[in-house]
N, C-alpha and C positions, 0 to 999 in steps of 0.2 A: 609592732611585731609583724613580720612579713607573712604574706599569704601564699599558699602553694596549691596549685591545681593538680589533681591526681586522676589517673585512669587505672582501674583495677578490675580483677575478675573475682566472682564469688566461687563457691565450691562447685557449682554446676556449669561454670565456664561462661556465665553471663557477664557482660561488661557493665561497669558502673563508673560514674564520674562524681566529682565533688571538689570542695575547696576546704582547706584546713588552715587555721591561723596558728602557726608554731614558730619556734625559734630558728630552725634550720631544716635542710632537706632530709637529713638522717632521722630527725624527730618526726617529720611528716611520714616517712616510710614506716617507722615503727608504729605510729598511730594507725595507719591504714591496716597494718598486720593485726593490731589489737582488735580492730573492727571485724576481723574475720575475712578480709579480702587479701588477694594476691596482687600487689602493685605491679603494673607494667610501665607506668610513666608517672613521674612526679616532677613538676616544673614550677618554678616560682612565678607567681601571677604577673609581676611587673615585667619579667623577661618575656613572658608570652605576649604582653601588650606591645613591647618594643619590637618583637619580631613581626607582629601584625602591622605595626606602623611602617616598618621598612618594606613590607610586601606591598602596601598601598602606594608607596612612592615609586615602585617599579612600573615599567610600561605595561600596558594591558596584555600583550602576548606573553609576558613573563609571570603573570599572576599564578600563584599556587604551584609553579613548577620550578625545577632547578635548571638554570641556564648557564652554559659554559661561557667563560670569558672569551670575548672575541667572536662568538658565534652569531650568525645572522639567521633569524627565523622569519620565513616568508609564508604567509597563509593566503590561499586563494579561496574565498568563501564558497564558490560553486563546486570546488573540488574537495575541500576539507571541512566543510561546515556541518555535515550530517553523518548519521550512523544509520545503516539499514535496519529495519525492524527485526530481521532475522538475527543480526548480531546482538541487538538489545535483548531479544528473547533469550538467547544463549547466556548472556551475561547475567540476567536476572535469575535464571534457573541455577547457575553456578553459585551466585551469591546466596541464594536461598538455601542451597545445600550446605554451603560452608557455615552459615550462621546457625542453621538447624542442627549441625553436628557439634556446636559448642565453640567454634572458633571465634575469637574476638573480631568485631566488625572491622577495626582498623587493619588487623593482620590479614583478614580476608580480602580487603580492598587492595592491599599491597601484593598479595598473591595473584589476584586477577589482573593487576596492572602489569606485572612481570610477564604473564603468559598471553596477554591480549595482543593480537596481531593487527587490529585496526588502529592506525596511528592516532586518529582523532579521539576515539574512545580511550585509548591508552593515556593520552595526554590529560583528558578530562578526569580519569580515575586518579591520576597522580595529583591533580589539583584538589579533588574531593578529599583524598587521604590527607593532604597537607592541611586543608581546612579543618578536618576532624582533629588532627593533632593540635591545632591552634585553639580548640575549645568549642568549635561549632558543632551543632547536631547534624546527623546524617541528612535529615530533610532540608535543613538550611543549606547544606553543601550542595545538595541536588538542585535546589531552587536557583542557584547561581548559574545554572546551565540549562535555560528553558528550551533551547533548540534540541537538546538531547533528551531531557527528561520533562515530559509535559506535566500539566497540573494534576492529572489523574495519578500519575506515578508519585509525584511529590506529596500529595495529600494522603495517599494511602500509606506511604512510609511514615508520614507525620502521625497519622492515627495509630500506627503500630508502635511508634516510639512512646506516645502518650499512654497507651494501654499496656505497655510492657510485653507486647506480643509481636515484635518485629519479625521473628522467624515465620510466624503464621501468615502475616500479611505478605511477606516476600513470596511465600509459596503460593498464595492466592493470586498475587500479581503475575507470577511466572505462569500459572495455569491459565490466567486470563489472556496473556500475550500469546501463549502457545495455541490456544483455541482460535484466537483471531488470525494467527498465521496459518493455521490448519484450514480454516474455511476460505481464506484468500488463496492459499495454494491449490485447493480443489477447483476453484473457479478458474484460476490461471491454467492449471493442467487440462481442464476440460476444454478451454478455448484454444489450446496450443495446436491440437490436430486440425480443426477447421481453418485456423489461420495459416498453418503450414501448407495445407492443400490449396487454399485460395492463392497464396503467394506463388506456388509452383504453377498453378493454372494460369495466372496472369503473365508470368514469364514465358510460358510455352505459347500462349496466345499472342503475346507481343512478338516473339520470334517468327511465328507463322505469318502474322499480318505485315511485318516489316520486311522480312527477308525471303519468305517462301512464296506466298500468294502473288505478290507483284510480278515475279518472274514468269508465272504462267500466262500473263497477258500477252507477251510477245510470242510465246509458243502457240497460243490459241489463234493469233492473227495469221501466223504462217500456215497453220493447219486448215483454218476455215476459209482462207483466201478471200477475205473481204466480206464474208457473210456475217450478219450481226450475231452477237453473243446472246445467250438466254438472259432474260431480265434478272433473275436471281443471281446469276454469275456476275453481271455488270454491277449489281448492288454490292456484292462482297468485294469486288475489285476496287470500287470507288472508296469503300471504307478502308481497305488496305492502303491505297495510295494516299488517302487523307492522313492516316496514322503515320505513314512513312514520311510524308512531306512535313508534318508537324513535329516529328521527333528525331529526325536523322538528317545529317548533312554529309555529302560525300566530298571529301577534299583529297585530290590526288589518289583516288581509289580507296582511301581509308575512311571508314564510317565512324562518326562520333555523334553522340546524342546531345541535344540541347533542349532546354525547357521551352516548350511551345506555349501558345496562348492559354490552352486548357490548364497546363501546369500552373501558370501565373494566376489564373482565376481561382484554382484550388488553394494556392498559397494565400491569396487575399481573403478568401472565405475563412480559412483557418485563423488568420490573424484577427479578423473582425469578430469571429466567434470567441476567441480568447479575451478580447477587450470587452465584449458583452458580458462574459462571465465575471469580470471584475466589478461590474456595477451591481447594485443591490437588486434592481428590478430584473436584470438579465439572469442573475444567479437564481432568483426565486422562480422565474419562469422555467429555467432549465431543470431545477430540482423537482418542480411540480410535474414537468413532462416525464422525467425519469420514473417517477412513482406511478404514472398513469399510462405509460407507453405500452403498446400491446406486447404480449409474451414476456418480454424482459422486465416489464414494470412490476409484476408480481414477485419476481426473484429479487429485484432491487429493494422493494418494500420489505420483504422478509429479512433481508440482510440488515436493513436499517433497524427493524424492530429487535432482531437478535442482538445487535450491537448496543442498543439502548438498554434492554433488559439486563444483559450481562454486565455492562458497565455500572449501572445503578445497583444491581445486586451485589457486585463485588465491593463497591464503595461502602454500602450500608452494612454489609456483613463484616467489613474491616473496621467499623467503628466511626466512619466519617458521618457527621450530622447530615440529616436528610436534605436540608436546604442547601448546604454546601455541596453535597453530592449531586443534587439536581443542577446546580450552577455548572459544575464540572461536566456533567453529561450534556448540557446544552452547548457548551463550547467544543465538545469533542464528537458531536453527533455526525458531522460530515454532510448534513442536509438541512437546508434552511427551513423547509416545511416541518421536519421533525424537531428542529431547534425551537421554532415558534411554539409547537405543541408542548415541549418540555418547559418553555418559559411560562405558559399558562398554568401548567401543573405547579411550578414553583410559586406563582402568585397565589394559587389556591391553598397550598400547604402553608404559606406565610400567613394567610388569613385564618388559619385554623381549620380549614376544610380538608376533605379527603383527596386522594389522588384520583379516584375512580371517575368523578364527574368531569373534570377537564380532559381526562384521558378518552372518555367516550365522546365528548363534544368535538374533539379535534378532527374526527373522520380520517385519521391516519392509522389508528390501531384497530384491528378487527375485534368483534364482540368476545371471542374466546380469550384474548389478552385482557380485555377489561374485566371479564368475570373472574379470571384467575387472580388478577391483582386485587380485586375486591375481596376474594376469599383470603388472600394473604394478609390484607389489612385487618380483616375481621378476626382472624386467628392469631395475629401477631407473628406470622411466619412469612413476612413480605420478601426478605432476601432469598429464602429457599424457593419461593414461588417464582420469583424473577429468574432465578437460575434454571428452573424447569422450563419456563417459557423460552428462554434462550436456547436450551438444548433441543426443544421441540422444533423451533424455527430453523435452527442450523441444520437439523436433519432434513427438514423439508427443502431447504436450499440445496443441500447435497443431492437429494432425489430429483429436484427440478432441473438442476444443471446436468445430471446424468441423462435425464430424459431428453433434454434439449440437444445434448451432444449426439445421442442415438438418432434423433430426428434429423439433425443437420447432415449426417453422413450420406443417407440416400438422396437428400435434396441436392447436395453438392455434386454427387455422382450424376444425377439426372441433368442438372444444369450444364456440367461440363460435356456430357454426352450430346446434348442438344447443340451446344456451341460448336464443338469439334465436328459433329456430324453435319451441321449446316455448311461448314467450310468444305468438307469433303464432297458433299452433294453438289455444291456450287462449282467445284473444280471438275466434277465428272459430267455435269450436264452438257458442256460443249462436246465431249467425247461421245456421249450417247447420241446427240443430234448428228454428229458426223457419221457414226455407225449406221444410224437410221437412213441417212441420205445415200450412203454407199450401198446399203441394202436395197433401197428403192431403185437406184440406177441399175443395179444388177438384175432385178426382176423385170425392168422395162426392156431389156435386150432379148432378142429372140434366141433360141437354142442354136448353138454353133456360130453365132455372130460375135466376133471379137471386138475389142475396143477399137475405136477409130484411130 
């Protein structure tokens, strides 16, 4: 007797799946209705396997999607391989809203696929929907696209599926991603103003040193008639001439820039730095320096702690086992030092010990975090306590970034005033010397005596 795979909804709109062994499709539909479900899809199991086999024979770019006959699909990894976090956050929130409203998962995926504007995510959503139609679970479908959906995303969805609370997990995941985007957006927005001011300042100083200041040299030679320039003026003119000779070439009266030795040195330093970050030792030294660097180190450390506590709290509250959650947090920490600390916590929990001891011995987490985690373990409210820690540190990061931005503004204004003021003073010194000399010559003449 053939087997039929069915997809149906219950009276609350929740999707359910199963397999029935009946004579034909009509009997399978009738049986599903007798069970109190509303069938949305009933397919013979053998046909489903045949479809899956045909899909496996297709080329990799055509997996899970419909491809028109004669069409050529070209993918450039650097241009089409990723989806921005902002787009993923919006997708997760929309999916959570649809599922929470009672819409079947498959229908929700098709709705989001039709309205998605990002071509990469639209293609992936189509492949996921096709995989779900073929009998795969949502988490299994997501796991086929690791570049788009990381382990944290997949494991949270899997925990929601196993616990029957997918809509709750999706809402938590959406909130987690929105908070991560919010704190990142605040840091970027806070650094935008200083970066814009410094860029404008560099451009203005470049124009002054390359085009304006060197022209005064010939003017001063004519005015002073061979007399030496003041020392500070000579210093500024030498800097301007050096910048001009290293960065500009005049060809038939038309100036164009070329990269001088300083630029090539900077490029070489950047390339060597990137290669050093790819090594384990170089990455460890850089991550350790970031946590201990003056001023910014405290902010980076608080961001890392907030990320660790929110990720772990979200995973544990969603039903992911603690050891599996710690493994995911270790892989998504973004800092080698924090990752090592999480690895020690994992080993401690694996041996049946508490989280508190390795957390304290890591010297990464402040005493307040250790004590709050200890209270959470003792009271059985670890996820809630982790979320509170994350909220506290995110607020501290927000306040620290705002304070740093407020402090940077007067510092940049003073810096620019000193630089521009120094250039102006250097250009006025020869004029002051000339005026003083003319005044001295005028005082040396007797009354009524005209110039020779």
